C-alpha positions as CSV (number, residue, x, y, z in Angstrom):
1,M,0.0,0.0,0.0
2,Y,1.2,3.5,-0.9
3,K,2.1,5.9,2.0
4,Q,3.6,9.3,1.7
5,L,6.8,10.2,3.5
6,T,6.4,11.9,6.9
7,S,8.0,15.2,7.7
8,E,10.4,13.3,10.1
9,Q,11.5,11.1,7.2
10,R,12.0,14.1,5.0
11,Y,14.1,15.8,7.7
12,T,16.1,12.6,8.1
13,I,16.8,12.6,4.3
14,S,17.9,16.2,4.5
15,V,20.3,15.6,7.4
16,L,21.8,12.4,5.9
17,L,22.2,14.0,2.5
18,Q,24.2,16.8,4.1
19,N,26.4,14.1,5.7
20,R,26.9,12.6,2.2
21,T,25.1,9.4,3.1
22,K,24.3,7.1,0.1
23,Q,20.7,7.0,-0.9
24,K,20.6,3.2,-0.3
25,D,21.6,3.8,3.3
26,I,19.2,6.6,3.8
27,A,16.4,4.3,2.6
28,K,17.4,1.7,5.2
29,A,17.4,4.4,7.9
30,I,13.9,5.5,7.2
31,N,12.6,2.1,6.2
32,V,11.6,2.8,2.6
33,S,12.9,1.6,-0.7
34,A,15.9,3.2,-2.4
35,S,13.7,4.2,-5.3
36,T,11.4,6.2,-2.9
37,V,14.4,8.2,-1.6
38,S,15.7,8.7,-5.2
39,R,12.3,9.9,-6.4
40,E,11.8,12.2,-3.3
41,I,15.2,13.8,-3.9
42,R,14.6,14.2,-7.6
43,R,11.1,15.8,-7.1
44,N,12.1,18.2,-4.4
45,S,15.6,19.3,-5.3
46,G,16.0,22.8,-6.6
47,V,18.1,24.1,-9.5
48,R,21.3,23.6,-7.5
49,R,20.3,20.1,-6.6
50,H,19.8,21.0,-3.0
51,Y,17.1,19.1,-1.1
52,N,15.1,21.2,1.4
53,W,12.9,19.1,3.6
54,E,10.6,22.0,4.5
55,T,9.9,22.8,0.9
56,A,9.4,19.1,0.2
57,Q,6.8,18.8,3.0
58,A,5.0,21.9,1.9
59,N,4.8,20.6,-1.7
60,A,3.4,17.3,-0.4
61,V,0.7,19.0,1.7
62,Q,-0.3,21.2,-1.2
63,T,-0.4,18.2,-3.6
64,R,-2.6,16.3,-1.1
65,R,-5.0,19.2,-0.9
66,R,-5.4,19.4,-4.7
67,K,-5.8,15.7,-5.2
68,P,-9.4,14.7,-5.9
69,G,-10.8,12.1,-3.5
70,N,-13.7,11.3,-1.3
71,R,-15.4,14.6,-0.7
72,S,-18.1,14.9,1.8
73,V,-21.4,15.7,0.2
74,D,-24.0,17.9,1.9
75,K,-26.9,15.8,3.3
76,D,-29.5,17.7,1.4
77,V,-27.6,17.2,-1.9
78,M,-27.3,13.5,-1.2
79,E,-31.0,13.2,-0.5
80,E,-31.9,15.1,-3.7
81,A,-29.5,12.9,-5.8
82,K,-31.1,9.7,-4.3
83,R,-34.6,11.0,-5.0
84,L,-33.7,11.8,-8.7
85,L,-32.0,8.4,-9.2
86,I,-35.0,6.4,-7.9
């Protein structure tokens, strides 16, 4: 099952990258696959290839908000929809 990285995991990635830790070892440290770490770094590194965990977390939150999903429907709207369908 797919799970997004937590802010703690992103912070750990940032610290370990600054210490020049290999991506494979970072993945082991935060218990995710190496490809997850690679993808996270690629998506959230700036022009200078610098990974900023705070920016990465803000991007993830913004993406989550934009993503369509189960939206709660007003009770009156739901009743009207049921009435029209029956």
